[in-house]
C-alpha angles and dihedrals in degrees: 000000000000111000131195123199116199118214144053109231140094090274091058092046089054092048092049091046090053096042091048089065093057115108088211095062110091101174123011123200134177128200114234097342127172142245094286097041088057087071094061105026140025108261118218122197099238124124116237092238096050094098098175093051092048092050091047091051092048091053095045094049097038093241109190098187137021123201111199111207111181129060099231098069090042092054089045091056106257093147089052091052094047094046090048088055091052095256119133112233137182117228140059122294119245094268091058095036089069084083086082098019091068122032088191091058090050093050092047090050090052092049093048095048100035096247108162112252141131122293110261150169133206126226141180094172117076097208092050090050092050091049090053093049092053089065096047134087120253140277097046132180122235120190136184106237097227138047113308104163093257093302101092097091123088127181102211113204098184136037090244092053090048093051092047090051092050090051091046097051099037088041092067109269091136098029115222090351087071098046087107131027134205117214115200139181113258111253120210126210136065123320123227137165126227123192129201136175112226126192097188093277113018123065125208114190116219129194123303126238141184122217137193112229100173117090097227139062114273090031092286131147131030123335119262135186086274133302098205145331144195137207137247103031108221092216090062101072123163093276092050091048090054091049092050090048094048100040103032118012102041094041089052093051090049091046093052091050091049090051091054092252104107110194124230122172137042116330114206114196118196107205142190113208120197127165091353093304122113125212126187116249097176145327126237121195097213140042113292123252114247092011092067090063093060094041093052090046090057098040109109095181132080105272097208098068090050092054093043091050088054090056095041097048095243103116090122088069100054138063128187125222124218134206111248093230126097118246122209129184127197115200117219111204137184114267110266095034129166083032126044116329138171126248131208105058118139122240121213138195097027092137091054091052092048090051093062114105114275093358127128123177110210117199125224113160102022141115133185121238121178090335094311124116111232127194111239104164147038099259102040113167137021108206104200131187139176122221141164088251138013089260094053093045089049092051092050094047093051091046087058091046087055091055094054114091109213115131091180092061135076140185141188113267098211108057107153095022095137094054093044091050091049092053 
């Protein structure tokens, strides 16, 4: 089968890396791809939101299956367009993708179907939002309703910060994605991520993970798209996984079906766990980035049959297997990220890092130029390692980071600190 992966980040590199090992994949393509993906798939210069060009490519190259990585084309309806053209595609259609495309929709769904989440309110008027905040406890969480590349969430710790954030988002910082805001109570506890494949009816739980969104050590500074992750998350034991499945995932799948929006694809639940009780922070309609890197590193099964079963409605007939090791990824980003940063610096010694035992360097914002690897984005590399424990995976990942020569880059030095401290 010829397979096309849509996207250009570290998530898509991990998906291509996993699909490239499948005996059922004859030719593997990625649109548009990046400098690292070019080593495992043929990159084609087509933007993920150029639907007509993607459909034309699929027909000309006899693509049998398309795996859509990022959220933006899913929300925009790429799966609908591909399916309408007779091309099988992995991911939710636009009606179901609203689960991530609108945080307000997600919160309303939770309220209607008694899915545990934080108390909230929705606003399009800045003064009404400020009036609401004045009566709430601090800190408080303010979110842009639409897609904001992982940067549309602010934890405001003072009334002044909350009012500035309201002005900032409703004032146009995120364009149409910030035309409405959701204001939530601040939940305390430990964050974790649970992933499930959903075929409209059946649910197949995948491995758990825990990521680090803040830019600085000790989870300080502004939120980013993710500075590192590890899998499995120790806080998600078998009992917790069952509770998440029974109180959050399955009720959501049933709710989406009841709303006439049956969900097919991967469902990524961001959770806050406190006192043994999980609450839903948010849903994502795609694999996480960088969580996908650690999930694919631990997956011991062929990925392709799992994704096909999701599309075909046969998840009840398949079960994945996982490596027993822990996987940990450290994101290397361009200095200045998540603010302004420069592009175009060269990265050295990537082959030496990849040659270390149980290490894989996934690329996110890179391109190749005359054999050199050039940084082209904010989050640039995902240095991933397997180990018998979180501590050993952490040690291996940072050893590989130390081998890479990129003065213009930086990373957090404490990815996995919660799990290491727990052990």
